TISE-427385 format. One record per residue: x, y, z of N, C-alpha, C in turn. Coordinates in nm, 3 decimals, always signed. Layout:
BEGIN
((X, Y, Z), (X, Y, Z), (X, Y, Z))
...
//
This chain:
BEGIN
((-1.485, -0.910, -2.511), (-1.524, -0.766, -2.424), (-1.460, -0.766, -2.323))
((-1.433, -0.633, -2.288), (-1.350, -0.609, -2.149), (-1.416, -0.613, -2.023))
((-1.368, -0.695, -1.912), (-1.431, -0.738, -1.793), (-1.470, -0.593, -1.727))
((-1.567, -0.598, -1.625), (-1.636, -0.465, -1.599), (-1.532, -0.447, -1.481))
((-1.474, -0.305, -1.429), (-1.414, -0.295, -1.337), (-1.445, -0.308, -1.177))
((-1.394, -0.379, -1.109), (-1.426, -0.438, -0.973), (-1.472, -0.315, -0.915))
((-1.580, -0.325, -0.828), (-1.635, -0.221, -0.733), (-1.580, -0.208, -0.597))
((-1.522, -0.344, -0.584), (-1.445, -0.342, -0.457), (-1.342, -0.251, -0.419))
((-1.350, -0.165, -0.301), (-1.254, -0.033, -0.295), (-1.124, -0.116, -0.251))
((-1.037, -0.030, -0.279), (-0.892, -0.060, -0.302), (-0.797, +0.059, -0.235))
((-0.708, +0.044, -0.131), (-0.612, +0.093, -0.107), (-0.473, +0.071, -0.129))
((-0.384, +0.141, -0.218), (-0.297, +0.112, -0.236), (-0.177, +0.191, -0.159))
((-0.111, +0.108, -0.076), (-0.036, +0.133, +0.041), (+0.109, +0.138, +0.002))
((+0.218, +0.224, +0.048), (+0.337, +0.210, +0.018), (+0.430, +0.250, +0.152))
((+0.519, +0.185, +0.171), (+0.620, +0.221, +0.317), (+0.714, +0.322, +0.297))
((+0.739, +0.344, +0.177), (+0.853, +0.471, +0.162), (+0.765, +0.626, +0.196))
((+0.669, +0.602, +0.157), (+0.590, +0.721, +0.154), (+0.542, +0.768, +0.279))
((+0.603, +0.891, +0.336), (+0.517, +0.943, +0.458), (+0.362, +0.997, +0.463))
((+0.318, +1.033, +0.346), (+0.184, +1.054, +0.303), (+0.107, +0.948, +0.288))
((+0.154, +0.804, +0.246), (+0.087, +0.666, +0.271), (+0.080, +0.637, +0.420))
((+0.205, +0.671, +0.485), (+0.162, +0.633, +0.624), (+0.079, +0.744, +0.686))
((+0.093, +0.830, +0.690), (-0.038, +0.931, +0.752), (-0.176, +0.867, +0.696))
((-0.164, +0.819, +0.592), (-0.307, +0.786, +0.554), (-0.362, +0.688, +0.610))
((-0.267, +0.588, +0.626), (-0.290, +0.436, +0.692), (-0.342, +0.482, +0.825))
((-0.251, +0.570, +0.890), (-0.320, +0.609, +1.040), (-0.444, +0.664, +1.044))
((-0.470, +0.757, +0.936), (-0.609, +0.783, +0.943), (-0.709, +0.693, +0.919))
((-0.675, +0.640, +0.795), (-0.780, +0.524, +0.782), (-0.791, +0.430, +0.902))
((-0.698, +0.387, +0.992), (-0.728, +0.293, +1.102), (-0.777, +0.396, +1.214))
((-0.751, +0.532, +1.256), (-0.821, +0.598, +1.357), (-0.951, +0.639, +1.333))
((-0.975, +0.681, +1.191), (-1.093, +0.755, +1.142), (-1.220, +0.688, +1.087))
((-1.149, +0.587, +1.040), (-1.224, +0.503, +0.929), (-1.222, +0.365, +0.950))
((-1.236, +0.299, +1.057), (-1.204, +0.152, +1.084), (-1.280, +0.084, +0.969))
((-1.421, +0.113, +0.988), (-1.515, +0.018, +0.914), (-1.460, +0.027, +0.761))
((-1.392, +0.140, +0.694), (-1.356, +0.168, +0.583), (-1.206, +0.076, +0.577))
((-1.142, +0.074, +0.688), (-1.025, -0.019, +0.665), (-1.049, -0.144, +0.653))
((-1.185, -0.205, +0.705), (-1.208, -0.341, +0.704), (-1.257, -0.386, +0.580))
((-1.321, -0.273, +0.475), (-1.407, -0.294, +0.362), (-1.307, -0.321, +0.249))
((-1.166, -0.225, +0.243), (-1.122, -0.245, +0.129), (-1.019, -0.339, +0.120))
((-0.964, -0.356, -0.007), (-0.854, -0.450, -0.021), (-0.728, -0.391, -0.007))
((-0.623, -0.441, +0.058), (-0.491, -0.372, +0.080), (-0.411, -0.406, -0.019))
((-0.343, -0.337, -0.099), (-0.269, -0.339, -0.228), (-0.108, -0.270, -0.199))
((-0.003, -0.333, -0.185), (+0.114, -0.295, -0.188), (+0.164, -0.217, -0.307))
((+0.209, -0.126, -0.247), (+0.263, -0.044, -0.394), (+0.419, -0.010, -0.404))
((+0.504, -0.016, -0.478), (+0.625, +0.013, -0.440), (+0.725, +0.037, -0.576))
((+0.831, +0.079, -0.583), (+0.886, +0.135, -0.695), (+0.994, +0.000, -0.727))
((+0.951, -0.064, -0.879), (+1.010, -0.192, -0.872), (+1.175, -0.181, -0.896))
((+1.225, -0.297, -0.888), (+1.385, -0.269, -0.938), (+1.409, -0.307, -1.066))
((+1.512, -0.313, -1.125), (+1.502, -0.343, -1.283), (+1.451, -0.464, -1.321))
((+1.476, -0.568, -1.225), (+1.380, -0.695, -1.276), (+1.251, -0.689, -1.263))
((+1.183, -0.620, -1.160), (+1.021, -0.614, -1.168), (+0.999, -0.515, -1.298))
((+1.093, -0.420, -1.328), (+1.034, -0.345, -1.463), (+1.076, -0.403, -1.559))
((+1.133, -0.512, -1.575), (+1.142, -0.583, -1.693), (+1.024, -0.686, -1.708))
((+0.978, -0.738, -1.591), (+0.885, -0.837, -1.579), (+0.741, -0.725, -1.584))
((+0.743, -0.638, -1.564), (+0.621, -0.541, -1.630), (+0.625, -0.527, -1.788))
((+0.749, -0.492, -1.837), (+0.766, -0.463, -1.993), (+0.707, -0.560, -2.063))
((+0.749, -0.699, -1.992), (+0.699, -0.848, -2.057), (+0.551, -0.828, -2.103))
((+0.510, -0.777, -1.994), (+0.344, -0.760, -2.009), (+0.281, -0.625, -2.071))
((+0.382, -0.577, -2.103), (+0.343, -0.442, -2.159), (+0.274, -0.332, -2.099))
((+0.306, -0.342, -1.969), (+0.295, -0.246, -1.843), (+0.398, -0.157, -1.814))
((+0.388, -0.081, -1.744), (+0.539, +0.023, -1.680), (+0.486, +0.087, -1.555))
((+0.576, +0.116, -1.495), (+0.527, +0.150, -1.346), (+0.503, +0.312, -1.362))
((+0.372, +0.386, -1.333), (+0.311, +0.513, -1.339), (+0.383, +0.602, -1.232))
((+0.502, +0.587, -1.278), (+0.541, +0.701, -1.121), (+0.669, +0.790, -1.199))
((+0.677, +0.913, -1.145), (+0.772, +0.983, -1.200), (+0.814, +1.042, -1.063))
((+0.971, +1.033, -1.075), (+1.056, +1.062, -0.944), (+1.048, +1.238, -0.918))
((+1.019, +1.304, -0.790), (+1.013, +1.401, -0.774), (+1.124, +1.500, -0.760))
((+1.096, +1.623, -0.813), (+1.204, +1.728, -0.800), (+1.267, +1.740, -0.667))
((+1.344, +1.787, -0.675), (+1.453, +1.852, -0.540), (+1.339, +1.944, -0.486))
((+1.290, +2.044, -0.543), (+1.195, +2.142, -0.476), (+1.067, +2.069, -0.427))
((+1.001, +1.969, -0.483), (+0.909, +1.917, -0.430), (+0.938, +1.844, -0.309))
((+1.046, +1.763, -0.296), (+1.125, +1.679, -0.189), (+1.107, +1.773, -0.072))
((+1.186, +1.897, -0.105), (+1.195, +1.984, +0.032), (+1.027, +2.052, +0.090))
((+0.938, +2.063, -0.012), (+0.813, +2.075, -0.003), (+0.744, +1.973, +0.112))
((+0.805, +1.867, +0.065), (+0.718, +1.733, +0.133), (+0.748, +1.758, +0.282))
((+0.894, +1.772, +0.295), (+0.925, +1.820, +0.425), (+0.878, +1.884, +0.530))
((+0.844, +1.993, +0.457), (+0.751, +2.079, +0.552), (+0.620, +2.037, +0.559))
((+0.573, +1.988, +0.462), (+0.417, +1.951, +0.462), (+0.402, +1.838, +0.576))
((+0.465, +1.729, +0.547), (+0.474, +1.629, +0.638), (+0.482, +1.692, +0.789))
((+0.583, +1.770, +0.829), (+0.588, +1.819, +0.953), (+0.432, +1.897, +0.994))
((+0.374, +1.945, +0.905), (+0.260, +2.032, +0.920), (+0.132, +1.899, +1.003))
((+0.123, +1.815, +0.892), (+0.030, +1.707, +0.903), (+0.051, +1.620, +1.006))
((+0.186, +1.585, +1.045), (+0.199, +1.483, +1.141), (+0.171, +1.589, +1.298))
((+0.214, +1.712, +1.294), (+0.192, +1.795, +1.404), (+0.056, +1.804, +1.437))
((-0.059, +1.831, +1.320), (-0.167, +1.823, +1.349), (-0.223, +1.717, +1.408))
((-0.190, +1.617, +1.403), (-0.238, +1.465, +1.428), (-0.154, +1.408, +1.553))
((-0.066, +1.497, +1.609), (+0.017, +1.434, +1.718), (+0.114, +1.316, +1.693))
((+0.110, +1.298, +1.569), (+0.203, +1.174, +1.546), (+0.369, +1.190, +1.553))
((+0.427, +1.126, +1.625), (+0.569, +1.148, +1.626), (+0.626, +1.092, +1.491))
((+0.750, +1.149, +1.434), (+0.811, +1.108, +1.332), (+0.936, +1.133, +1.320))
((+0.995, +1.037, +1.262), (+1.188, +1.049, +1.295), (+1.175, +1.008, +1.116))
((+1.247, +1.088, +1.062), (+1.311, +1.072, +0.913), (+1.418, +0.958, +0.898))
((+1.388, +0.869, +0.836), (+1.465, +0.752, +0.805), (+1.567, +0.818, +0.688))
((+1.683, +0.748, +0.679), (+1.792, +0.790, +0.570), (+1.779, +0.643, +0.496))
((+1.773, +0.661, +0.361), (+1.752, +0.564, +0.249), (+1.907, +0.539, +0.198))
((+1.984, +0.432, +0.185), (+2.099, +0.412, +0.137), (+2.058, +0.268, +0.024))
((+2.070, +0.339, -0.113), (+2.027, +0.233, -0.209), (+1.923, +0.142, -0.170))
((+1.808, +0.182, -0.141), (+1.683, +0.108, -0.120), (+1.664, +0.002, -0.237))
((+1.595, -0.113, -0.180), (+1.537, -0.221, -0.269), (+1.416, -0.246, -0.211))
((+1.305, -0.177, -0.256), (+1.183, -0.172, -0.207), (+1.100, -0.294, -0.192))
((+1.140, -0.383, -0.292), (+1.099, -0.543, -0.279), (+1.121, -0.598, -0.124))
((+1.236, -0.547, -0.090), (+1.262, -0.603, +0.043), (+1.167, -0.581, +0.139))
((+1.086, -0.496, +0.183), (+1.011, -0.477, +0.286), (+0.875, -0.489, +0.210))
((+0.839, -0.463, +0.109), (+0.708, -0.484, +0.030), (+0.648, -0.651, +0.007))
((+0.748, -0.717, -0.032), (+0.700, -0.879, -0.088), (+0.695, -0.970, +0.043))
((+0.731, -0.944, +0.167), (+0.726, -0.984, +0.279), (+0.579, -0.984, +0.341))
((+0.490, -0.876, +0.268), (+0.354, -0.854, +0.318), (+0.281, -0.988, +0.293))
((+0.303, -1.025, +0.161), (+0.223, -1.123, +0.105), (+0.255, -1.270, +0.214))
((+0.363, -1.284, +0.251), (+0.346, -1.415, +0.340), (+0.306, -1.360, +0.472))
((+0.335, -1.242, +0.529), (+0.260, -1.221, +0.650), (+0.111, -1.233, +0.623))
((+0.059, -1.202, +0.513), (-0.075, -1.196, +0.515), (-0.140, -1.327, +0.500))
((-0.035, -1.441, +0.449), (-0.100, -1.556, +0.429), (-0.083, -1.646, +0.563))
((-0.039, -1.568, +0.685), (-0.027, -1.616, +0.810), (-0.143, -1.547, +0.889))
((-0.214, -1.460, +0.836), (-0.309, -1.386, +0.892), (-0.262, -1.261, +0.969))
((-0.151, -1.197, +0.941), (-0.057, -1.123, +0.997), (-0.065, -1.016, +0.909))
((-0.099, -0.995, +0.775), (-0.105, -0.909, +0.700), (-0.093, -0.743, +0.757))
((-0.217, -0.703, +0.851), (-0.255, -0.589, +0.915), (-0.136, -0.575, +0.995))
((-0.098, -0.649, +1.094), (+0.021, -0.646, +1.196), (+0.165, -0.618, +1.105))
((+0.178, -0.658, +1.013), (+0.322, -0.664, +0.961), (+0.336, -0.505, +0.914))
((+0.182, -0.478, +0.854), (+0.199, -0.333, +0.773), (+0.209, -0.225, +0.905))
((+0.146, -0.259, +1.001), (+0.170, -0.147, +1.097), (+0.303, -0.160, +1.178))
((+0.359, -0.288, +1.186), (+0.509, -0.278, +1.270), (+0.606, -0.224, +1.154))
((+0.625, -0.218, +1.024), (+0.688, -0.187, +0.913), (+0.677, -0.026, +0.921))
((+0.544, +0.016, +0.920), (+0.521, +0.124, +0.937), (+0.585, +0.207, +1.052))
((+0.557, +0.172, +1.165), (+0.602, +0.227, +1.304), (+0.800, +0.229, +1.306))
((+0.841, +0.101, +1.206), (+0.955, +0.078, +1.228), (+1.062, +0.216, +1.139))
((+0.960, +0.214, +1.022), (+1.013, +0.348, +0.956), (+1.019, +0.480, +0.997))
((+0.891, +0.502, +1.004), (+0.824, +0.631, +1.058), (+0.832, +0.684, +1.203))
((+0.838, +0.605, +1.282), (+0.842, +0.632, +1.406), (+0.989, +0.597, +1.505))
((+1.056, +0.505, +1.456), (+1.178, +0.462, +1.495), (+1.289, +0.508, +1.373))
((+1.266, +0.518, +1.248), (+1.372, +0.592, +1.177), (+1.447, +0.456, +1.146))
((+1.391, +0.353, +1.148), (+1.483, +0.246, +1.086), (+1.491, +0.222, +0.949))
((+1.592, +0.167, +0.889), (+1.625, +0.117, +0.749), (+1.524, -0.024, +0.705))
((+1.445, -0.003, +0.684), (+1.331, -0.121, +0.629), (+1.370, -0.181, +0.513))
((+1.474, -0.150, +0.443), (+1.534, -0.229, +0.330), (+1.647, -0.295, +0.404))
((+1.702, -0.291, +0.521), (+1.787, -0.387, +0.581), (+1.710, -0.520, +0.597))
((+1.780, -0.620, +0.548), (+1.662, -0.741, +0.565), (+1.693, -0.771, +0.705))
((+1.769, -0.743, +0.810), (+1.791, -0.787, +0.924), (+1.686, -0.687, +1.004))
((+1.646, -0.571, +0.937), (+1.546, -0.541, +1.035), (+1.393, -0.600, +0.987))
((+1.399, -0.646, +0.859), (+1.257, -0.710, +0.813), (+1.273, -0.856, +0.899))
((+1.388, -0.899, +0.932), (+1.377, -1.054, +0.994), (+1.369, -1.001, +1.127))
((+1.388, -0.900, +1.222), (+1.348, -0.845, +1.351), (+1.197, -0.868, +1.354))
((+1.156, -0.802, +1.244), (+0.996, -0.755, +1.249), (+0.950, -0.896, +1.226))
((+0.967, -0.983, +1.175), (+0.898, -1.118, +1.165), (+0.933, -1.196, +1.287))
((+1.021, -1.178, +1.339), (+1.063, -1.259, +1.483), (+0.931, -1.193, +1.593))
((+0.933, -1.065, +1.557), (+0.822, -1.016, +1.681), (+0.713, -1.065, +1.658))
((+0.668, -1.094, +1.538), (+0.564, -1.139, +1.491), (+0.528, -1.270, +1.486))
((+0.642, -1.339, +1.518), (+0.603, -1.489, +1.519), (+0.614, -1.583, +1.413))
((+0.681, -1.483, +1.303), (+0.687, -1.531, +1.156), (+0.814, -1.575, +1.141))
((+0.839, -1.675, +1.056), (+1.007, -1.726, +1.039), (+1.056, -1.611, +0.940))
((+1.176, -1.571, +1.031), (+1.237, -1.444, +0.995), (+1.303, -1.491, +0.841))
((+1.379, -1.596, +0.857), (+1.446, -1.608, +0.708), (+1.362, -1.605, +0.576))
((+1.261, -1.662, +0.569), (+1.185, -1.654, +0.434), (+1.120, -1.495, +0.400))
((+1.067, -1.419, +0.523), (+1.050, -1.295, +0.513), (+1.154, -1.184, +0.465))
((+1.274, -1.213, +0.529), (+1.402, -1.115, +0.517), (+1.453, -1.153, +0.409))
((+1.422, -1.261, +0.310), (+1.510, -1.303, +0.176), (+1.348, -1.325, +0.101))
((+1.252, -1.263, +0.125), (+1.131, -1.292, -0.008), (+1.162, -1.196, -0.129))
((+1.264, -1.112, -0.124), (+1.315, -1.065, -0.246), (+1.374, -1.126, -0.361))
((+1.445, -1.249, -0.300), (+1.499, -1.326, -0.376), (+1.402, -1.455, -0.406))
((+1.304, -1.455, -0.385), (+1.205, -1.556, -0.412), (+1.141, -1.565, -0.563))
((+1.204, -1.644, -0.666), (+1.148, -1.613, -0.782), (+1.000, -1.607, -0.801))
((+0.969, -1.721, -0.727), (+0.814, -1.770, -0.735), (+0.722, -1.639, -0.699))
((+0.762, -1.574, -0.563), (+0.707, -1.478, -0.530), (+0.707, -1.360, -0.570))
((+0.809, -1.338, -0.670), (+0.836, -1.201, -0.755), (+0.762, -1.192, -0.870))
((+0.735, -1.350, -0.929), (+0.663, -1.350, -1.062), (+0.530, -1.387, -1.052))
((+0.485, -1.413, -0.932), (+0.352, -1.444, -0.902), (+0.291, -1.307, -0.857))
((+0.295, -1.324, -0.719), (+0.187, -1.240, -0.658), (+0.244, -1.084, -0.633))
((+0.385, -1.079, -0.678), (+0.452, -0.967, -0.654), (+0.410, -0.901, -0.802))
((+0.441, -0.987, -0.901), (+0.419, -0.922, -1.052), (+0.276, -0.889, -1.036))
((+0.158, -0.963, -1.000), (+0.069, -0.941, -1.024), (+0.002, -0.794, -0.930))
((+0.073, -0.760, -0.813), (+0.046, -0.641, -0.757), (+0.088, -0.552, -0.828))
((+0.223, -0.537, -0.907), (+0.270, -0.430, -1.014), (+0.147, -0.403, -1.127))
((+0.104, -0.517, -1.154), (+0.013, -0.507, -1.277), (-0.127, -0.436, -1.224))
((-0.138, -0.481, -1.124), (-0.282, -0.418, -1.058), (-0.285, -0.232, -1.063))
((-0.125, -0.224, -0.985), (-0.142, -0.079, -0.977), (-0.131, -0.018, -1.128))
((-0.073, -0.080, -1.197), (-0.035, +0.001, -1.342), (-0.188, -0.012, -1.416))
((-0.244, -0.105, -1.408), (-0.376, -0.112, -1.501), (-0.487, -0.016, -1.387))
((-0.471, +0.010, -1.257), (-0.560, +0.125, -1.204), (-0.470, +0.265, -1.202))
((-0.395, +0.264, -1.303), (-0.310, +0.391, -1.287), (-0.275, +0.455, -1.161))
((-0.227, +0.377, -1.068), (-0.205, +0.443, -0.963), (-0.079, +0.471, -0.962))
((-0.066, +0.614, -1.016), (+0.067, +0.707, -1.014), (+0.149, +0.741, -0.907))
((+0.107, +0.708, -0.773), (+0.126, +0.779, -0.676), (+0.033, +0.731, -0.514))
((+0.118, +0.769, -0.423), (+0.043, +0.716, -0.306), (+0.005, +0.837, -0.198))
((-0.074, +0.819, -0.117), (-0.154, +0.677, -0.090), (-0.291, +0.728, -0.222))
((-0.312, +0.611, -0.234), (-0.403, +0.568, -0.381), (-0.536, +0.499, -0.348))
((-0.645, +0.562, -0.368), (-0.757, +0.472, -0.343), (-0.873, +0.457, -0.476))
((-0.921, +0.342, -0.495), (-1.013, +0.333, -0.598), (-1.136, +0.261, -0.555))
((-1.228, +0.320, -0.622), (-1.379, +0.264, -0.599), (-1.446, +0.235, -0.731))
((-1.428, +0.115, -0.778), (-1.474, +0.117, -0.932), (-1.411, +0.177, -1.036))
((-1.446, +0.288, -1.094), (-1.388, +0.368, -1.190), (-1.326, +0.492, -1.140))
((-1.391, +0.540, -1.017), (-1.349, +0.650, -0.945), (-1.201, +0.615, -0.874))
((-1.111, +0.733, -0.883), (-1.001, +0.754, -0.815), (-0.965, +0.845, -0.747))
((-0.900, +0.814, -0.615), (-0.869, +0.941, -0.511), (-0.742, +0.895, -0.472))
((-0.642, +1.040, -0.498), (-0.519, +1.045, -0.479), (-0.473, +1.124, -0.348))
((-0.431, +1.098, -0.271), (-0.388, +1.186, -0.169), (-0.427, +1.157, -0.008))
((-0.382, +1.229, +0.091), (-0.440, +1.197, +0.217), (-0.559, +1.309, +0.219))
((-0.566, +1.376, +0.166), (-0.699, +1.484, +0.193), (-0.795, +1.441, +0.082))
((-0.786, +1.321, +0.032), (-0.894, +1.272, -0.051), (-0.962, +1.141, +0.018))
((-0.904, +1.122, +0.117), (-0.948, +0.984, +0.198), (-1.053, +1.008, +0.272))
((-1.104, +1.119, +0.297), (-1.262, +1.133, +0.343), (-1.366, +1.128, +0.267))
((-1.325, +1.186, +0.162), (-1.434, +1.158, +0.023), (-1.445, +1.025, -0.029))
((-1.333, +0.957, -0.008), (-1.322, +0.800, -0.052), (-1.398, +0.728, +0.061))
((-1.380, +0.752, +0.166), (-1.431, +0.676, +0.280), (-1.593, +0.707, +0.261))
((-1.655, +0.833, +0.257), (-1.770, +0.867, +0.227), (-1.815, +0.795, +0.113))
((-1.775, +0.775, -0.004), (-1.816, +0.703, -0.129), (-1.822, +0.561, -0.095))
((-1.717, +0.474, -0.009), (-1.732, +0.371, +0.038), (-1.877, +0.333, +0.108))
((-1.875, +0.435, +0.197), (-1.979, +0.426, +0.307), (-2.125, +0.445, +0.268))
((-2.132, +0.491, +0.161), (-2.240, +0.538, +0.056), (-2.270, +0.403, -0.023))
((-2.200, +0.351, -0.059), (-2.240, +0.223, -0.153), (-2.246, +0.116, -0.063))
((-2.166, +0.095, +0.031), (-2.249, +0.016, +0.129), (-2.354, +0.000, +0.195))
((-2.385, +0.126, +0.229), (-2.531, +0.141, +0.263), (-2.653, +0.094, +0.171))
((-2.625, +0.195, +0.034), (-2.702, +0.128, -0.080), (-2.710, -0.019, -0.114))
((-2.587, -0.087, -0.120), (-2.588, -0.260, -0.121), (-2.679, -0.310, -0.024))
((-2.627, -0.265, +0.111), (-2.747, -0.336, +0.210), (-2.875, -0.308, +0.188))
((-2.931, -0.216, +0.132), (-3.099, -0.176, +0.090), (-3.107, -0.256, -0.034))
((-3.037, -0.243, -0.112), (-3.085, -0.324, -0.253), (-3.038, -0.441, -0.285))
((-2.906, -0.450, -0.221), (-2.830, -0.595, -0.284), (-2.754, -0.560, -0.387))
((-2.637, -0.641, -0.408), (-2.542, -0.590, -0.494), (-2.563, -0.599, -0.660))
((-2.527, -0.505, -0.718), (-2.578, -0.473, -0.853), (-2.518, -0.584, -0.933))
((-2.619, -0.599, -1.077), (-2.553, -0.709, -1.158), (-2.425, -0.657, -1.206))
((-2.349, -0.786, -1.203), (-2.224, -0.778, -1.274), (-2.084, -0.708, -1.176))
((-2.126, -0.701, -1.062), (-2.031, -0.677, -0.979), (-1.935, -0.801, -0.960))
((-1.813, -0.777, -0.961), (-1.712, -0.875, -0.971), (-1.605, -0.881, -0.861))
((-1.538, -0.982, -0.825), (-1.414, -0.963, -0.721), (-1.301, -0.938, -0.855))
((-1.228, -0.865, -0.813), (-1.095, -0.847, -0.925), (-1.012, -0.955, -0.936))
((-0.944, -0.940, -1.047), (-0.835, -1.055, -1.083), (-0.708, -1.038, -0.984))
((-0.655, -1.129, -1.006), (-0.504, -1.125, -0.932), (-0.514, -1.080, -0.785))
((-0.622, -1.183, -0.729), (-0.686, -1.171, -0.584), (-0.542, -1.182, -0.495))
((-0.459, -1.266, -0.547), (-0.314, -1.307, -0.463), (-0.258, -1.147, -0.419))
((-0.301, -1.055, -0.479), (-0.216, -0.902, -0.461), (-0.309, -0.849, -0.358))
((-0.443, -0.896, -0.315), (-0.507, -0.799, -0.227), (-0.538, -0.889, -0.133))
((-0.547, -0.816, -0.017), (-0.624, -0.877, +0.124), (-0.696, -0.759, +0.196))
((-0.807, -0.856, +0.269), (-0.884, -0.731, +0.342), (-0.804, -0.734, +0.476))
((-0.844, -0.618, +0.518), (-0.783, -0.609, +0.670), (-0.903, -0.595, +0.768))
((-0.877, -0.682, +0.899), (-0.979, -0.683, +0.979), (-0.955, -0.653, +1.105))
((-0.848, -0.597, +1.124), (-0.779, -0.542, +1.250), (-0.649, -0.468, +1.236))
((-0.651, -0.429, +1.327), (-0.536, -0.300, +1.357), (-0.384, -0.339, +1.326))
((-0.397, -0.446, +1.371), (-0.226, -0.502, +1.389), (-0.205, -0.408, +1.512))
((-0.064, +1.956, -0.413), (-0.022, +1.818, -0.329), (-0.136, +1.796, -0.255))
((-0.181, +1.691, -0.279), (-0.303, +1.646, -0.218), (-0.267, +1.581, -0.093))
((-0.142, +1.568, -0.045), (-0.069, +1.466, +0.045), (-0.058, +1.342, +0.002))
((-0.038, +1.338, -0.153), (+0.044, +1.226, -0.230), (+0.159, +1.240, -0.245))
((+0.209, +1.121, -0.256), (+0.380, +1.115, -0.276), (+0.417, +0.995, -0.345))
((+0.552, +0.970, -0.355), (+0.603, +0.846, -0.406), (+0.726, +0.813, -0.363))
//
């Protein structure tokens, strides 16, 4: 018998996507209680090694690259969304990016209790400072700013144990949830994609929290597997969906 889908809310975040950055800012600024309640799951496009590992588990990465027309639309749309929020934005230039480089260090930062701080700093580096977050030197500098060991974070993409452990678990989790783009939110079997679905997701999380407080947790509520890929946030450190 298949295990029941966990009702713990999840936020799939991605450093590449401007929509994921905007959703992150909205989540922290407008819904801090929801930010504290959700599990944070990194979402990134795997390299050839990551795709191979997923294929060995009969899973695939559920994402299709956008067309040129969609890319041009995103540029316009993000300008509107950031202007509406008063957010400064500096568009980065990606040259042969390897997305494991900025995403895998998240797990090491989370182990040190600095997961939210790392997320905030990487987003700021990419979307406000226009820096190349796939440059290991950038990751090393961020690690140093946070008081974390620069070497292990900068070279996390070379850590076979991390790739095959929590890194693979994260990729399998997003495949299992059908997270085909970002920002992506789940609550049980319900899925929400895009910045403009965040308010609806937040309302659903708050409603369930209120119901649980009144009646207690429903039978069969489970903590999801692959917990190493999920971290709760407790501090700050086209539906608006992208990849």
